DOMAR-781092 format. One record per atom (N, C-alpha, C): x, y, z; residue in one letter; residue number from 0; atom name. Coordinates in steps of 0.2 Angstrom, whole numbers, always signed. Each point is the difference from the previous one (the first is absolute). Last residue first. Example, Ala and Ser with C-alpha at 12.3 -4.5 7.8 and 13.67 -1.06 7.14 Angstrom:
2
{u: +64, v: -11, w: +35, type: S, seq: 1, atom: N}
{u: +4, v: +6, w: +1, type: S, seq: 1, atom: CA}
{u: -4, v: +5, w: +3, type: S, seq: 1, atom: C}
{u: +2, v: -28, w: +0, type: A, seq: 0, atom: N}
{u: -4, v: +6, w: +0, type: A, seq: 0, atom: CA}
{u: +4, v: +6, w: +0, type: A, seq: 0, atom: C}
end
This chain:
86
{u: -43, v: +212, w: -81, type: X, seq: 85, atom: N}
{u: -4, v: +4, w: +4, type: X, seq: 85, atom: CA}
{u: -6, v: -4, w: +3, type: X, seq: 85, atom: C}
{u: +25, v: +1, w: -15, type: X, seq: 84, atom: N}
{u: -4, v: -5, w: +3, type: X, seq: 84, atom: CA}
{u: -4, v: +5, w: +5, type: X, seq: 84, atom: C}
{u: +11, v: +6, w: -25, type: X, seq: 83, atom: N}
{u: +0, v: +2, w: +7, type: X, seq: 83, atom: CA}
{u: -5, v: -6, w: +4, type: X, seq: 83, atom: C}
{u: +15, v: +0, w: -24, type: X, seq: 82, atom: N}
{u: -6, v: -1, w: +3, type: X, seq: 82, atom: CA}
{u: +1, v: +2, w: +8, type: X, seq: 82, atom: C}
{u: +11, v: +3, w: -27, type: X, seq: 81, atom: N}
{u: +1, v: +0, w: +7, type: X, seq: 81, atom: CA}
{u: -7, v: +0, w: +3, type: X, seq: 81, atom: C}
{u: +13, v: -7, w: -24, type: X, seq: 80, atom: N}
{u: -6, v: +1, w: +3, type: X, seq: 80, atom: CA}
{u: +1, v: +0, w: +8, type: X, seq: 80, atom: C}
{u: +14, v: +2, w: -26, type: X, seq: 79, atom: N}
{u: +0, v: +0, w: +7, type: X, seq: 79, atom: CA}
{u: -6, v: +1, w: +3, type: X, seq: 79, atom: C}
{u: +13, v: -8, w: -25, type: X, seq: 78, atom: N}
{u: -6, v: +3, w: +3, type: X, seq: 78, atom: CA}
{u: +1, v: -1, w: +8, type: X, seq: 78, atom: C}
{u: +18, v: +2, w: -22, type: X, seq: 77, atom: N}
{u: -2, v: -4, w: +5, type: X, seq: 77, atom: CA}
{u: -6, v: +4, w: +4, type: X, seq: 77, atom: C}
{u: +12, v: +9, w: -19, type: X, seq: 76, atom: N}
{u: -4, v: -6, w: -2, type: X, seq: 76, atom: CA}
{u: -2, v: -5, w: +5, type: X, seq: 76, atom: C}
{u: +12, v: +21, w: +5, type: X, seq: 75, atom: N}
{u: +4, v: -4, w: -5, type: X, seq: 75, atom: CA}
{u: -3, v: -7, w: -2, type: X, seq: 75, atom: C}
{u: -14, v: +11, w: +17, type: X, seq: 74, atom: N}
{u: +7, v: +3, w: -1, type: X, seq: 74, atom: CA}
{u: +4, v: -5, w: -4, type: X, seq: 74, atom: C}
{u: -27, v: +7, w: +10, type: X, seq: 73, atom: N}
{u: +4, v: -4, w: -4, type: X, seq: 73, atom: CA}
{u: +7, v: +3, w: -1, type: X, seq: 73, atom: C}
{u: -23, v: -1, w: +19, type: X, seq: 72, atom: N}
{u: +5, v: +4, w: -4, type: X, seq: 72, atom: CA}
{u: +4, v: -5, w: -4, type: X, seq: 72, atom: C}
{u: -21, v: +4, w: +20, type: X, seq: 71, atom: N}
{u: +2, v: -4, w: -6, type: X, seq: 71, atom: CA}
{u: +5, v: +4, w: -4, type: X, seq: 71, atom: C}
{u: -12, v: +0, w: +27, type: X, seq: 70, atom: N}
{u: +4, v: +3, w: -5, type: X, seq: 70, atom: CA}
{u: +1, v: -5, w: -6, type: X, seq: 70, atom: C}
{u: -15, v: -5, w: +19, type: X, seq: 69, atom: N}
{u: +2, v: +7, w: +1, type: X, seq: 69, atom: CA}
{u: +4, v: +4, w: -5, type: X, seq: 69, atom: C}
{u: -18, v: -23, w: +7, type: X, seq: 68, atom: N}
{u: +5, v: +3, w: -5, type: X, seq: 68, atom: CA}
{u: +1, v: +7, w: +1, type: X, seq: 68, atom: C}
{u: -7, v: -18, w: +19, type: X, seq: 67, atom: N}
{u: -3, v: +5, w: -4, type: X, seq: 67, atom: CA}
{u: +5, v: +3, w: -5, type: X, seq: 67, atom: C}
{u: -5, v: -23, w: +17, type: X, seq: 66, atom: N}
{u: +4, v: +4, w: -4, type: X, seq: 66, atom: CA}
{u: -4, v: +5, w: -4, type: X, seq: 66, atom: C}
{u: -6, v: -9, w: +25, type: X, seq: 65, atom: N}
{u: -1, v: -1, w: -7, type: X, seq: 65, atom: CA}
{u: +5, v: +4, w: -4, type: X, seq: 65, atom: C}
{u: +2, v: -13, w: +26, type: X, seq: 64, atom: N}
{u: -2, v: +7, w: -4, type: X, seq: 64, atom: CA}
{u: -1, v: -2, w: -7, type: X, seq: 64, atom: C}
{u: +9, v: -13, w: +19, type: X, seq: 63, atom: N}
{u: -7, v: +0, w: +1, type: X, seq: 63, atom: CA}
{u: -2, v: +7, w: -3, type: X, seq: 63, atom: C}
{u: +22, v: -9, w: -1, type: X, seq: 62, atom: N}
{u: -1, v: +5, w: +5, type: X, seq: 62, atom: CA}
{u: -7, v: +1, w: +1, type: X, seq: 62, atom: C}
{u: +7, v: -15, w: -16, type: X, seq: 61, atom: N}
{u: +5, v: -2, w: +6, type: X, seq: 61, atom: CA}
{u: -2, v: +5, w: +6, type: X, seq: 61, atom: C}
{u: -9, v: +3, w: -22, type: X, seq: 60, atom: N}
{u: -4, v: -4, w: +5, type: X, seq: 60, atom: CA}
{u: +4, v: -2, w: +6, type: X, seq: 60, atom: C}
{u: +10, v: +12, w: -18, type: X, seq: 59, atom: N}
{u: -4, v: +4, w: +4, type: X, seq: 59, atom: CA}
{u: -4, v: -4, w: +5, type: X, seq: 59, atom: C}
{u: +12, v: -11, w: -17, type: X, seq: 58, atom: N}
{u: +4, v: +3, w: +4, type: X, seq: 58, atom: CA}
{u: -3, v: +4, w: +5, type: X, seq: 58, atom: C}
{u: -13, v: -10, w: -17, type: X, seq: 57, atom: N}
{u: +3, v: -5, w: +5, type: X, seq: 57, atom: CA}
{u: +4, v: +3, w: +5, type: X, seq: 57, atom: C}
{u: -8, v: +14, w: -17, type: X, seq: 56, atom: N}
{u: -5, v: -2, w: +5, type: X, seq: 56, atom: CA}
{u: +2, v: -5, w: +5, type: X, seq: 56, atom: C}
{u: +15, v: +6, w: -17, type: X, seq: 55, atom: N}
{u: -1, v: +6, w: +5, type: X, seq: 55, atom: CA}
{u: -5, v: -2, w: +5, type: X, seq: 55, atom: C}
{u: +2, v: -14, w: -19, type: X, seq: 54, atom: N}
{u: +6, v: -1, w: +5, type: X, seq: 54, atom: CA}
{u: +0, v: +5, w: +5, type: X, seq: 54, atom: C}
{u: -16, v: +2, w: -17, type: X, seq: 53, atom: N}
{u: -1, v: -6, w: +4, type: X, seq: 53, atom: CA}
{u: +5, v: -1, w: +5, type: X, seq: 53, atom: C}
{u: +3, v: +17, w: -15, type: X, seq: 52, atom: N}
{u: -6, v: +2, w: +5, type: X, seq: 52, atom: CA}
{u: -1, v: -6, w: +4, type: X, seq: 52, atom: C}
{u: +15, v: -3, w: -18, type: X, seq: 51, atom: N}
{u: +3, v: +4, w: +6, type: X, seq: 51, atom: CA}
{u: -5, v: +2, w: +5, type: X, seq: 51, atom: C}
{u: -8, v: -12, w: -19, type: X, seq: 50, atom: N}
{u: +4, v: -4, w: +4, type: X, seq: 50, atom: CA}
{u: +4, v: +4, w: +6, type: X, seq: 50, atom: C}
{u: -13, v: +12, w: -16, type: X, seq: 49, atom: N}
{u: -4, v: -4, w: +4, type: X, seq: 49, atom: CA}
{u: +4, v: -5, w: +5, type: X, seq: 49, atom: C}
{u: +12, v: +13, w: -16, type: X, seq: 48, atom: N}
{u: -3, v: +4, w: +6, type: X, seq: 48, atom: CA}
{u: -4, v: -4, w: +4, type: X, seq: 48, atom: C}
{u: +13, v: -6, w: -21, type: X, seq: 47, atom: N}
{u: +0, v: -4, w: +6, type: X, seq: 47, atom: CA}
{u: -3, v: +4, w: +6, type: X, seq: 47, atom: C}
{u: +5, v: +2, w: -26, type: X, seq: 46, atom: N}
{u: -7, v: +1, w: +3, type: X, seq: 46, atom: CA}
{u: -1, v: -4, w: +7, type: X, seq: 46, atom: C}
{u: +24, v: +9, w: -10, type: X, seq: 45, atom: N}
{u: -6, v: -1, w: -4, type: X, seq: 45, atom: CA}
{u: -6, v: +1, w: +4, type: X, seq: 45, atom: C}
{u: +20, v: -3, w: +16, type: X, seq: 44, atom: N}
{u: +1, v: +1, w: -7, type: X, seq: 44, atom: CA}
{u: -7, v: -1, w: -4, type: X, seq: 44, atom: C}
{u: +10, v: +8, w: +27, type: X, seq: 43, atom: N}
{u: -3, v: -5, w: -5, type: X, seq: 43, atom: CA}
{u: +0, v: +2, w: -7, type: X, seq: 43, atom: C}
{u: +6, v: +5, w: +29, type: X, seq: 42, atom: N}
{u: +2, v: +1, w: -7, type: X, seq: 42, atom: CA}
{u: -3, v: -5, w: -4, type: X, seq: 42, atom: C}
{u: -7, v: +10, w: +25, type: X, seq: 41, atom: N}
{u: +1, v: -6, w: -4, type: X, seq: 41, atom: CA}
{u: +2, v: +3, w: -7, type: X, seq: 41, atom: C}
{u: -3, v: +8, w: +28, type: X, seq: 40, atom: N}
{u: +1, v: +2, w: -7, type: X, seq: 40, atom: CA}
{u: +2, v: -6, w: -4, type: X, seq: 40, atom: C}
{u: -13, v: +7, w: +25, type: X, seq: 39, atom: N}
{u: +4, v: -5, w: -4, type: X, seq: 39, atom: CA}
{u: +0, v: +3, w: -7, type: X, seq: 39, atom: C}
{u: -7, v: +8, w: +28, type: X, seq: 38, atom: N}
{u: +0, v: +1, w: -7, type: X, seq: 38, atom: CA}
{u: +5, v: -5, w: -3, type: X, seq: 38, atom: C}
{u: -4, v: +7, w: +25, type: X, seq: 37, atom: N}
{u: -6, v: -3, w: -4, type: X, seq: 37, atom: CA}
{u: +0, v: +1, w: -7, type: X, seq: 37, atom: C}
{u: +19, v: -9, w: +9, type: X, seq: 36, atom: N}
{u: -7, v: +0, w: +2, type: X, seq: 36, atom: CA}
{u: -1, v: +8, w: +2, type: X, seq: 36, atom: C}
{u: +17, v: -8, w: -18, type: X, seq: 35, atom: N}
{u: +1, v: +2, w: +7, type: X, seq: 35, atom: CA}
{u: -7, v: +2, w: +2, type: X, seq: 35, atom: C}
{u: +13, v: -11, w: -23, type: X, seq: 34, atom: N}
{u: -5, v: -1, w: +5, type: X, seq: 34, atom: CA}
{u: +1, v: +2, w: +7, type: X, seq: 34, atom: C}
{u: +9, v: -1, w: -28, type: X, seq: 33, atom: N}
{u: +0, v: +4, w: +6, type: X, seq: 33, atom: CA}
{u: -6, v: -2, w: +4, type: X, seq: 33, atom: C}
{u: +4, v: -11, w: -20, type: X, seq: 32, atom: N}
{u: +6, v: +3, w: +0, type: X, seq: 32, atom: CA}
{u: +1, v: +4, w: +6, type: X, seq: 32, atom: C}
{u: -13, v: -22, w: -12, type: X, seq: 31, atom: N}
{u: -1, v: +5, w: +6, type: X, seq: 31, atom: CA}
{u: +7, v: +3, w: +0, type: X, seq: 31, atom: C}
{u: -8, v: -11, w: -23, type: X, seq: 30, atom: N}
{u: +4, v: +0, w: +6, type: X, seq: 30, atom: CA}
{u: -2, v: +5, w: +5, type: X, seq: 30, atom: C}
{u: -5, v: -13, w: -26, type: X, seq: 29, atom: N}
{u: -4, v: +3, w: +6, type: X, seq: 29, atom: CA}
{u: +5, v: -1, w: +6, type: X, seq: 29, atom: C}
{u: +6, v: -9, w: -21, type: X, seq: 28, atom: N}
{u: -1, v: +7, w: -1, type: X, seq: 28, atom: CA}
{u: -4, v: +3, w: +5, type: X, seq: 28, atom: C}
{u: -3, v: -25, w: +0, type: X, seq: 27, atom: N}
{u: +5, v: +3, w: -4, type: X, seq: 27, atom: CA}
{u: -2, v: +7, w: -2, type: X, seq: 27, atom: C}
{u: -9, v: -14, w: +21, type: X, seq: 26, atom: N}
{u: -2, v: +2, w: -6, type: X, seq: 26, atom: CA}
{u: +6, v: +4, w: -3, type: X, seq: 26, atom: C}
{u: +0, v: -10, w: +23, type: X, seq: 25, atom: N}
{u: +2, v: -4, w: -6, type: X, seq: 25, atom: CA}
{u: -2, v: +2, w: -7, type: X, seq: 25, atom: C}
{u: +1, v: +7, w: +26, type: X, seq: 24, atom: N}
{u: +1, v: +5, w: -6, type: X, seq: 24, atom: CA}
{u: +2, v: -4, w: -6, type: X, seq: 24, atom: C}
{u: -3, v: -7, w: +24, type: X, seq: 23, atom: N}
{u: -6, v: +0, w: -4, type: X, seq: 23, atom: CA}
{u: +0, v: +5, w: -6, type: X, seq: 23, atom: C}
{u: +17, v: -7, w: +18, type: X, seq: 22, atom: N}
{u: -2, v: +7, w: -1, type: X, seq: 22, atom: CA}
{u: -7, v: +1, w: -3, type: X, seq: 22, atom: C}
{u: +13, v: -19, w: +16, type: X, seq: 21, atom: N}
{u: -3, v: +1, w: -7, type: X, seq: 21, atom: CA}
{u: -3, v: +7, w: +0, type: X, seq: 21, atom: C}
{u: +11, v: -10, w: +19, type: X, seq: 20, atom: N}
{u: +5, v: +1, w: -5, type: X, seq: 20, atom: CA}
{u: -3, v: +2, w: -7, type: X, seq: 20, atom: C}
{u: -13, v: -6, w: +20, type: X, seq: 19, atom: N}
{u: +4, v: +7, w: +1, type: X, seq: 19, atom: CA}
{u: +4, v: +1, w: -6, type: X, seq: 19, atom: C}
{u: -12, v: -20, w: +0, type: X, seq: 18, atom: N}
{u: -4, v: +6, w: -1, type: X, seq: 18, atom: CA}
{u: +3, v: +6, w: +1, type: X, seq: 18, atom: C}
{u: +12, v: -20, w: +5, type: X, seq: 17, atom: N}
{u: -1, v: +1, w: -8, type: X, seq: 17, atom: CA}
{u: -5, v: +6, w: -1, type: X, seq: 17, atom: C}
{u: +4, v: -6, w: +22, type: X, seq: 16, atom: N}
{u: +6, v: +3, w: -3, type: X, seq: 16, atom: CA}
{u: -1, v: +1, w: -7, type: X, seq: 16, atom: C}
{u: -18, v: -11, w: +11, type: X, seq: 15, atom: N}
{u: +1, v: +7, w: +2, type: X, seq: 15, atom: CA}
{u: +6, v: +4, w: -3, type: X, seq: 15, atom: C}
{u: -3, v: -23, w: -3, type: X, seq: 14, atom: N}
{u: -5, v: +3, w: -4, type: X, seq: 14, atom: CA}
{u: +1, v: +8, w: +2, type: X, seq: 14, atom: C}
{u: +13, v: -15, w: +12, type: X, seq: 13, atom: N}
{u: +3, v: +1, w: -7, type: X, seq: 13, atom: CA}
{u: -5, v: +4, w: -4, type: X, seq: 13, atom: C}
{u: -7, v: -5, w: +22, type: X, seq: 12, atom: N}
{u: +6, v: +5, w: +0, type: X, seq: 12, atom: CA}
{u: +3, v: +1, w: -7, type: X, seq: 12, atom: C}
{u: -16, v: -17, w: +3, type: X, seq: 11, atom: N}
{u: -3, v: +6, w: +1, type: X, seq: 11, atom: CA}
{u: +5, v: +6, w: +0, type: X, seq: 11, atom: C}
{u: +7, v: -22, w: +0, type: X, seq: 10, atom: N}
{u: -3, v: +1, w: -6, type: X, seq: 10, atom: CA}
{u: -3, v: +7, w: +0, type: X, seq: 10, atom: C}
{u: +10, v: -8, w: +20, type: X, seq: 9, atom: N}
{u: +5, v: +2, w: -5, type: X, seq: 9, atom: CA}
{u: -3, v: +1, w: -7, type: X, seq: 9, atom: C}
{u: -15, v: -6, w: +17, type: X, seq: 8, atom: N}
{u: +3, v: +6, w: +2, type: X, seq: 8, atom: CA}
{u: +6, v: +2, w: -5, type: X, seq: 8, atom: C}
{u: -10, v: -22, w: -2, type: X, seq: 7, atom: N}
{u: -5, v: +6, w: -1, type: X, seq: 7, atom: CA}
{u: +3, v: +7, w: +1, type: X, seq: 7, atom: C}
{u: +13, v: -19, w: +7, type: X, seq: 6, atom: N}
{u: +0, v: +1, w: -8, type: X, seq: 6, atom: CA}
{u: -5, v: +5, w: -2, type: X, seq: 6, atom: C}
{u: +1, v: -4, w: +23, type: X, seq: 5, atom: N}
{u: +6, v: +3, w: -2, type: X, seq: 5, atom: CA}
{u: +0, v: +1, w: -8, type: X, seq: 5, atom: C}
{u: -18, v: -13, w: +9, type: X, seq: 4, atom: N}
{u: +0, v: +8, w: +2, type: X, seq: 4, atom: CA}
{u: +6, v: +3, w: -2, type: X, seq: 4, atom: C}
{u: +0, v: -23, w: -2, type: X, seq: 3, atom: N}
{u: -5, v: +3, w: -5, type: X, seq: 3, atom: CA}
{u: +0, v: +7, w: +1, type: X, seq: 3, atom: C}
{u: +12, v: -11, w: +16, type: X, seq: 2, atom: N}
{u: +4, v: +0, w: -7, type: X, seq: 2, atom: CA}
{u: -5, v: +3, w: -5, type: X, seq: 2, atom: C}
{u: -8, v: -5, w: +21, type: X, seq: 1, atom: N}
{u: +4, v: +6, w: +0, type: X, seq: 1, atom: CA}
{u: +4, v: +1, w: -6, type: X, seq: 1, atom: C}
{u: -14, v: -19, w: +2, type: X, seq: 0, atom: N}
{u: -4, v: +6, w: +0, type: X, seq: 0, atom: CA}
{u: +4, v: +6, w: +0, type: X, seq: 0, atom: C}
end
């Protein structure tokens, strides 16, 4: 019984560490470039604004807040979206 509990704790720990190491930034061209609560900025290419908004929503939920788009800009062909968490 104790061995099973130890194995369970090890697996839970491994899952937690894996989650901490994963940034969730798997979409090509979409990157979180600045995050200081209560705001986050993403760079993106093309029509990835919806994906940036989804990521900002997930980020702001950590603080029990909603993501509100506060700034859009383009520089050298790269788009930037900044969201405030409110």
